[in-house]
C-alpha positions as CSV (number, residue, x, y, z in Angstrom):
1,M,11.6,7.7,16.5
2,D,13.6,7.6,13.3
3,L,12.4,8.1,9.8
4,H,14.4,6.3,7.0
5,I,14.4,7.4,3.4
6,L,15.1,4.0,1.7
7,D,17.6,3.6,-1.1
8,H,15.0,2.9,-3.8
9,R,13.7,5.1,-6.6
10,L,10.3,3.7,-7.5
11,R,7.8,3.8,-10.4
12,V,4.1,3.2,-10.0
13,T,2.5,1.4,-13.0
14,S,-0.8,-0.1,-14.0
15,I,-1.3,-3.1,-16.3
16,S,-4.7,-3.7,-17.8
17,K,-6.4,-7.0,-17.3
18,D,-6.6,-7.8,-21.0
19,G,-3.0,-6.7,-21.5
20,L,-1.5,-8.9,-18.7
21,V,-0.6,-11.6,-21.3
22,H,2.0,-9.2,-22.7
23,F,3.7,-8.9,-19.3
24,T,3.5,-12.4,-17.9
25,H,7.1,-13.3,-18.7
26,P,8.8,-10.2,-17.2
27,L,6.6,-10.4,-14.1
28,I,7.4,-14.0,-13.5
29,K,11.1,-13.1,-14.0
30,L,10.7,-10.3,-11.4
31,I,9.1,-12.6,-8.9
32,F,11.2,-15.7,-9.2
33,L,14.5,-14.6,-10.8
34,R,15.2,-11.4,-8.9
35,N,19.0,-12.1,-9.0
36,R,18.9,-11.7,-12.8
37,T,16.9,-8.5,-12.7
38,G,18.6,-6.7,-9.9
39,C,15.2,-5.6,-8.6
40,K,15.0,-5.2,-4.9
41,F,11.6,-3.5,-4.5
42,F,8.7,-5.2,-6.2
43,S,5.0,-5.2,-5.5
44,L,2.1,-6.6,-7.6
45,T,-1.5,-6.1,-6.6
46,E,-4.5,-7.4,-8.5
47,T,-7.8,-5.5,-8.1
48,P,-11.0,-5.8,-10.2
49,E,-9.8,-3.0,-12.5
50,N,-6.2,-3.8,-13.2
51,Y,-2.8,-4.8,-11.8
52,T,-0.8,-2.2,-9.9
53,V,3.0,-2.8,-10.1
54,V,5.3,-0.8,-7.9
55,L,9.0,-1.5,-8.5
56,D,12.4,0.1,-8.5
57,E,14.2,1.4,-11.6
58,E,16.1,-1.8,-12.2
59,G,12.8,-3.7,-12.2
60,F,11.1,-1.1,-14.3
61,K,13.6,-1.8,-17.1
62,E,12.0,-5.2,-17.5
63,L,8.6,-3.7,-18.5
64,Q,8.5,-2.7,-22.1
65,P,6.3,0.3,-23.0
66,S,2.9,-0.8,-24.1
67,E,-0.6,0.5,-24.7
68,H,-1.7,-1.8,-22.0
69,M,0.5,-0.2,-19.3
70,Q,0.1,3.2,-17.7
71,V,3.0,4.8,-15.8
72,E,2.6,7.5,-13.2
73,G,5.0,10.2,-14.2
74,S,6.9,10.7,-10.9
75,V,9.7,8.9,-9.2
76,W,8.6,7.9,-5.7
77,L,10.8,7.4,-2.6
78,P,9.8,4.9,0.2
79,L,9.9,6.1,3.8
80,N,9.9,3.8,6.8
81,V,9.4,4.6,10.5
82,V,11.8,2.9,12.9
83,S,11.0,2.9,16.6
84,N,13.5,1.9,19.3
85,G,15.8,0.5,16.6
86,N,13.2,-1.7,15.1
87,V,11.1,-1.3,12.0
88,S,7.5,-0.2,12.8
89,S,5.9,-3.6,12.1
90,S,2.3,-4.3,11.2
91,S,2.6,-7.6,13.1
92,Q,2.5,-5.5,16.3
93,A,-1.3,-5.1,15.6
94,V,-1.1,-1.4,15.0
95,G,-0.1,-1.0,11.3
96,V,-0.6,2.3,9.6
97,T,-2.5,3.7,12.6
98,K,0.8,3.9,14.4
99,I,2.0,6.6,12.0
100,A,-1.3,8.2,11.1
101,K,-0.8,11.2,13.5
102,S,3.0,11.5,13.2
103,V,3.5,11.1,9.5
104,I,0.3,10.8,7.4
105,A,-1.7,13.8,8.9
106,P,1.3,16.3,8.8
107,L,2.1,15.5,5.2
108,A,-1.6,15.9,4.3
109,E,-1.7,19.3,5.9
110,Q,1.3,20.3,3.7
111,H,-0.5,19.0,0.6
112,V,2.0,16.2,0.1
113,S,0.5,13.2,-1.8
114,V,1.4,9.8,-0.4
115,F,1.1,6.3,-1.8
116,M,0.8,3.6,1.0
117,L,2.0,0.1,0.9
118,S,1.6,-2.0,4.0
119,T,3.2,-5.4,4.1
120,Y,3.4,-8.2,6.7
121,Q,6.7,-6.7,7.9
122,T,6.1,-3.0,7.9
123,D,4.5,0.1,6.3
124,F,6.0,2.0,3.4
125,I,5.0,5.6,2.9
126,L,5.8,6.5,-0.7
127,V,6.3,10.2,-1.5
128,R,7.3,11.9,-4.8
129,E,11.0,12.6,-5.1
130,Q,10.2,16.3,-5.9
131,D,8.4,16.6,-2.5
132,L,11.3,15.3,-0.4
133,A,12.4,18.7,0.8
134,V,8.9,19.5,2.0
135,V,8.6,16.0,3.6
136,V,11.9,16.5,5.5
137,S,11.1,20.0,6.7
138,T,7.6,18.9,7.8
139,L,8.7,15.9,9.8
140,E,12.2,16.9,11.1
141,E,10.8,18.1,14.5
142,E,9.2,14.7,15.2
143,F,11.8,12.4,13.8
144,S,15.5,11.9,13.4
145,I,15.7,11.5,9.6
146,F,18.2,9.3,7.8
147,R,18.7,8.5,4.2
148,E,20.0,5.1,3.2
149,V,23.0,5.2,0.8
150,E,24.6,1.9,-0.3
151,G,23.5,0.2,2.9
152,E,24.5,3.0,5.3
153,S,22.1,5.3,7.1
154,V,23.3,8.8,6.7
155,P,21.7,11.7,8.7
156,V,19.7,14.1,6.6
157,Q,20.8,17.7,7.1
158,E,18.0,20.0,8.3
159,V,16.3,21.7,5.4
160,R,17.1,25.4,5.5
161,N,16.3,26.4,1.9
162,G,12.9,28.1,2.5
163,L,10.9,25.0,1.8
164,H,9.5,24.4,5.3
165,K,6.1,24.8,3.8
166,N,5.1,23.9,0.3
167,G,3.1,27.1,-0.3
168,K,0.1,25.4,-1.7
169,E,-3.3,26.5,-0.6
170,A,-4.9,24.0,1.7
171,I,-7.7,22.3,0.0
172,Q,-10.5,20.5,1.9
173,P,-10.1,16.8,0.9
174,T,-13.1,15.1,-0.8
175,V,-14.8,12.6,1.5
176,H,-14.8,9.6,-0.8
177,P,-17.4,6.8,-0.8
178,V,-16.3,3.4,0.5
179,L,-17.2,-0.2,-0.3
180,I,-17.0,-3.0,2.2
181,P,-16.8,-6.4,0.5
182,Q,-17.6,-9.6,2.2
183,N,-14.2,-11.3,1.8
184,H,-12.1,-12.2,4.7
185,F,-8.5,-11.5,4.2
186,C,-5.2,-12.9,5.5
187,V,-1.9,-11.0,5.7
188,M,0.9,-13.5,5.5
189,S,4.6,-14.1,4.8
190,L,6.8,-16.7,3.3
191,D,10.4,-17.8,3.6
192,P,12.0,-16.7,0.3
193,D,13.8,-20.0,0.1
194,T,10.5,-21.8,-0.2
195,L,9.1,-19.5,-2.9
196,P,9.8,-22.1,-5.6
197,S,7.6,-24.6,-3.7
198,I,4.6,-22.4,-4.3
199,A,5.5,-21.2,-7.8
200,T,2.8,-23.1,-9.7
201,T,0.1,-22.0,-7.3
202,L,1.2,-18.4,-7.2
203,I,1.4,-18.2,-11.0
204,D,-2.1,-19.7,-11.2
205,V,-3.6,-17.3,-8.7
206,L,-1.9,-14.2,-10.2
207,F,-2.3,-14.9,-13.9
208,Y,-4.8,-17.6,-14.5
209,S,-7.4,-17.2,-11.7
210,N,-10.9,-17.9,-12.8
211,R,-12.6,-16.6,-9.8
212,S,-15.8,-14.8,-10.6
213,D,-15.8,-11.0,-10.9
214,P,-17.6,-9.0,-8.2
215,K,-21.0,-7.6,-8.9
216,E,-20.9,-4.3,-10.6
217,G,-22.3,-1.3,-8.8
218,T,-21.9,2.4,-8.3
219,P,-21.0,3.2,-4.7
220,S,-23.1,6.0,-3.3
221,T,-23.2,5.6,0.5
222,A,-20.7,4.7,3.2
223,D,-21.9,1.1,3.6
224,P,-22.7,-0.7,0.3
225,E,-21.4,-4.2,0.4
226,L,-20.0,-6.3,-2.4
227,D,-20.4,-10.1,-2.2
228,C,-16.8,-10.5,-3.1
229,I,-13.9,-8.5,-4.5
230,K,-10.9,-9.7,-6.4
231,F,-7.8,-8.6,-4.5
232,F,-4.4,-10.3,-4.2
233,S,-1.1,-8.6,-3.3
234,F,2.4,-10.0,-3.5
235,S,5.5,-8.0,-2.4
236,L,9.1,-8.9,-2.5
237,I,11.1,-6.1,-0.9
238,D,14.7,-6.3,0.2
239,G,14.4,-10.1,0.5
240,Y,11.1,-10.1,2.5
241,I,7.9,-11.5,1.1
242,S,4.4,-10.3,2.0
243,L,1.1,-11.7,0.7
244,V,-2.4,-10.4,1.1
245,M,-5.2,-12.7,-0.1
246,D,-8.7,-13.7,0.8
247,T,-9.4,-17.0,2.5
248,E,-10.5,-18.5,-0.8
249,A,-7.1,-17.9,-2.4
250,Q,-5.4,-19.0,0.8
251,R,-6.9,-22.5,0.6
252,Q,-5.0,-23.0,-2.6
253,F,-1.6,-22.7,-0.9
254,P,0.2,-25.3,1.3
255,A,-0.7,-24.4,4.9
256,D,2.7,-25.3,6.2
257,L,4.6,-22.8,4.1
258,L,2.7,-19.6,4.7
259,F,2.8,-18.0,8.1
260,T,1.0,-15.1,9.8
261,S,0.9,-13.6,13.2
262,S,0.4,-15.8,16.2
263,S,-3.2,-14.7,16.6
264,G,-3.9,-15.7,13.0
265,E,-6.6,-13.0,12.8
266,L,-8.7,-12.3,9.7
267,W,-9.2,-8.9,8.2
268,R,-12.0,-7.1,6.4
269,M,-11.5,-4.6,3.7
270,V,-12.6,-1.0,3.3
271,R,-12.2,0.1,-0.3
272,I,-11.9,3.8,-0.8
273,G,-13.2,5.7,-3.9
274,G,-16.2,5.7,-6.1
275,Q,-14.2,6.8,-9.1
276,P,-10.5,6.4,-9.7
277,L,-8.7,8.6,-7.1
278,G,-5.7,9.8,-9.1
279,F,-2.4,10.7,-7.6
280,D,-2.5,14.5,-6.9
281,E,-5.3,14.6,-4.4
282,C,-3.9,14.8,-0.8
283,G,-5.4,13.6,2.5
284,I,-7.1,10.4,1.2
285,V,-5.0,8.2,3.5
286,A,-5.3,10.6,6.4
287,Q,-9.1,10.6,5.9
288,I,-9.2,6.9,6.8
289,S,-6.1,6.4,9.0
290,Q,-6.8,9.3,11.4
291,P,-10.2,8.1,12.7
292,L,-8.8,4.6,12.9
293,A,-5.9,5.9,15.0
294,D,-8.3,7.9,17.2
295,S,-10.2,4.7,17.9
296,D,-7.0,2.6,18.3
297,I,-8.0,0.3,15.5
298,S,-5.3,-1.6,13.6
299,A,-5.1,-1.2,9.9
300,Y,-3.0,-2.3,6.9
301,Y,-3.3,0.2,4.0
302,I,-2.5,-0.6,0.3
303,S,-2.8,2.1,-2.3
304,T,-3.3,1.0,-5.9
305,F,-3.3,2.8,-9.3
306,S,-7.1,3.5,-9.1
307,F,-8.3,3.0,-5.5
308,D,-7.1,2.7,-1.9
309,H,-7.7,-0.3,0.4
310,A,-7.6,-0.5,4.2
311,L,-7.7,-3.8,6.0
312,V,-9.1,-3.8,9.6
313,P,-9.5,-6.6,12.0
314,E,-12.7,-8.6,11.4
315,E,-14.0,-7.9,15.0
316,D,-13.7,-4.2,14.3
317,I,-15.6,-4.0,11.0
318,G,-18.8,-3.0,12.7
319,R,-17.2,-0.1,14.5
320,V,-15.4,1.0,11.4
321,T,-18.6,0.9,9.3
322,E,-20.4,3.0,11.8
323,M,-17.5,5.4,12.0
324,L,-17.3,5.8,8.3
325,R,-21.1,6.3,8.0
326,H,-20.9,9.0,10.6
327,Q,-18.0,10.7,8.9
328,R,-19.9,10.9,5.6
329,K,-23.0,12.3,7.2
330,E,-21.1,15.1,8.9
331,P,-20.1,18.3,7.0
332,A,-16.5,18.1,5.7
333,A,-15.0,20.1,8.5
334,S,-12.5,17.7,10.1
């Protein structure tokens, strides 16, 4: 398999709910007028707490500093696994579980923090630019590693500068509580040429949605359930569009423009974290993706500024719930 370091330098930001009005114009510009911004990697995810915006440096220039926006201090690089010449695609019904053992777990063991962004087309693994040498040395035995430079894939020379291990003491990851809301989610795509046709609906859902907020609660066990959770994700990356929304939001869009996999399956969410997770803790993604991979359960995985979110097939939510309950009752030894 090949591992590609994509030609994007990304920033991860958070916009507060009450501050969104200050960013509506630049966000609409980034979504609908990408030729004017030069932004090639853009993702906007709404959660109950805030909006997470992941975008490249060209797009980041469109966001003016504000008290309503938080910016994680690092530059992040997106990695992508390519198998047999094709991008490892979530539409193959394996998603992040396909790379759990080969990428996610080894990086967690080396104390490398990752930020995951699954889309309809593929799974992006974001790592800090400063950790790239450790990433390469950790994964070079498993993968042929290439770095994309101006559209060309250039082989990455083997790392021989003493950074095979990052030298950090292994820390047992915290087993975080999870929430399982009742929404049913769809993972969909859209022909970019038809994006203007849904502009009014997309703007309404992203910026003017009046859907009720989920019930407040403090998670304390592995299986508390929310009636509903506000979650909508839109990504426009290298010309490909991905949308993740619940069935309530889906009904607002024209059915003939959005498309999903031939099975049309629905997904349930596992929301990870009782308190905001932060960016320095390692092993959070591995904590969820590893047991899913062991059980051959498909999963999309979307990290946000405060919490992480895994989407699993609706028919597997019972198994996943039991597995997570068992994981949280066992001593943290795995």
